[in-house]
C-alpha positions as CSV (number, residue, x, y, z in Angstrom):
1,M,-52.2,23.8,29.0
2,P,-56.0,24.6,27.6
3,S,-56.8,28.3,27.7
4,N,-59.2,30.0,29.6
5,H,-60.2,32.5,26.9
6,T,-62.3,32.2,24.1
7,L,-61.4,31.6,21.0
8,N,-62.4,34.6,19.3
9,P,-63.8,37.1,21.9
10,G,-64.8,40.0,19.7
11,W,-61.6,39.7,17.8
12,I,-59.9,42.5,16.5
13,A,-56.3,42.4,14.7
14,D,-54.7,45.0,16.4
15,Q,-54.9,42.9,20.0
16,G,-52.7,39.9,18.7
17,H,-53.1,36.5,20.3
18,W,-52.6,34.8,23.5
19,V,-49.0,34.2,24.7
20,E,-48.4,32.3,28.1
21,C,-45.7,34.2,30.1
22,Q,-42.5,31.9,30.3
23,S,-41.8,32.8,33.9
24,C,-45.2,33.4,35.7
25,G,-47.3,31.1,33.6
26,F,-49.7,34.1,32.9
27,E,-51.5,34.7,29.4
28,F,-51.0,38.0,28.2
29,R,-52.0,39.4,24.8
30,A,-49.1,39.1,22.4
31,Y,-48.2,42.5,22.2
32,D,-47.4,42.5,25.6
33,I,-45.1,40.2,25.6
34,Q,-41.0,40.5,25.1
35,K,-38.4,38.2,24.7
36,R,-35.9,38.6,27.8
37,W,-32.0,38.2,28.0
38,D,-32.0,34.6,28.9
39,G,-34.0,34.0,25.6
40,L,-37.9,33.1,27.9
41,Y,-40.6,35.0,26.5
42,V,-42.2,37.3,29.7
43,C,-44.6,39.8,30.5
44,K,-43.5,43.4,31.5
45,K,-43.9,42.4,35.4
46,D,-40.9,39.4,34.7
47,F,-38.5,41.5,31.9
48,E,-35.4,42.6,33.3
49,Y,-32.4,43.7,31.7
50,R,-28.9,41.4,31.5
51,H,-26.9,42.7,33.9
52,P,-23.5,45.3,32.5
53,Q,-21.5,43.4,35.1
54,E,-22.3,39.8,33.3
55,L,-20.5,41.3,29.9
56,I,-16.9,42.7,31.6
57,K,-14.0,40.6,30.8
58,V,-11.3,40.9,33.5
59,P,-7.7,39.9,33.0
60,N,-6.6,36.9,34.6
61,D,-4.0,37.5,37.4
62,Q,-0.8,36.8,37.5
63,I,-0.5,33.9,40.0
64,A,3.0,33.1,40.1
65,A,5.8,35.3,41.6
66,D,8.2,37.1,39.3
67,Q,11.6,35.8,41.3
68,P,10.4,33.1,43.4
69,I,12.7,33.0,46.7
70,N,15.0,29.4,46.3
71,I,13.9,27.1,49.6
72,P,16.8,24.7,50.2
73,G,15.8,21.2,51.2
74,E,15.4,19.9,54.6
75,T,18.8,19.5,56.7
76,F,19.2,17.4,59.4
77,T,21.7,17.3,61.6
78,D,23.1,14.6,63.9
79,V,23.3,15.6,67.4
80,T,24.8,13.6,70.4
81,F,23.4,15.1,74.3
82,S,25.8,14.1,77.1
83,S,25.7,14.8,80.4
84,A,27.9,18.0,81.7
85,L,27.4,17.3,85.5
86,P,29.1,14.6,86.9
87,P,26.6,11.7,88.2
88,L,25.5,12.3,91.6
89,P,27.1,9.9,94.8
90,D,24.9,7.7,96.5
91,G,23.6,8.1,99.9
92,T,21.6,10.4,101.4
93,F,21.8,13.9,101.5
94,D,21.5,15.8,105.5
95,I,20.2,19.5,104.6
96,D,21.0,22.0,107.6
97,L,18.0,25.0,107.6
98,T,19.8,26.4,111.0
99,D,22.1,28.7,108.3
100,T,19.7,30.3,105.9
101,P,19.9,34.0,105.2
102,Y,16.4,34.2,105.7
103,P,15.8,36.7,109.0
104,S,15.3,35.4,112.2
105,G,11.5,34.6,112.9
106,F,10.7,33.9,109.2
107,D,9.1,30.7,108.7
108,S,10.6,28.7,105.6
109,G,7.8,26.0,106.0
110,F,10.1,23.5,106.2
111,D,9.6,22.3,109.7
112,E,10.2,19.1,111.3
113,G,6.4,18.1,111.2
114,F,5.7,19.8,107.6
115,G,3.6,17.6,105.7
116,T,3.1,14.5,107.9
């Protein structure tokens, strides 16, 4: 990239040469450039220290249990269901609703015309 600076603008040895910041791209004098922790040469504005938490070594956790529980495999049981009730006889059943435990005047909803 061509420089916007003249090659020798009143060159003074103490000022140093122009160097481009590898982070922002602006040009600064060499004495204003610093090497950052990741190896880039940057200006004072873009300089940052490495975070101290990145250098901490954490021991690995023990993931397996000390004494694992012995879980047995699947157990299958053959079950036969049978009907404990005797079979119903064929035919129709008549229900007499006159002999009910309800008090007189109670409407049970099972009248002659119910559902018609």
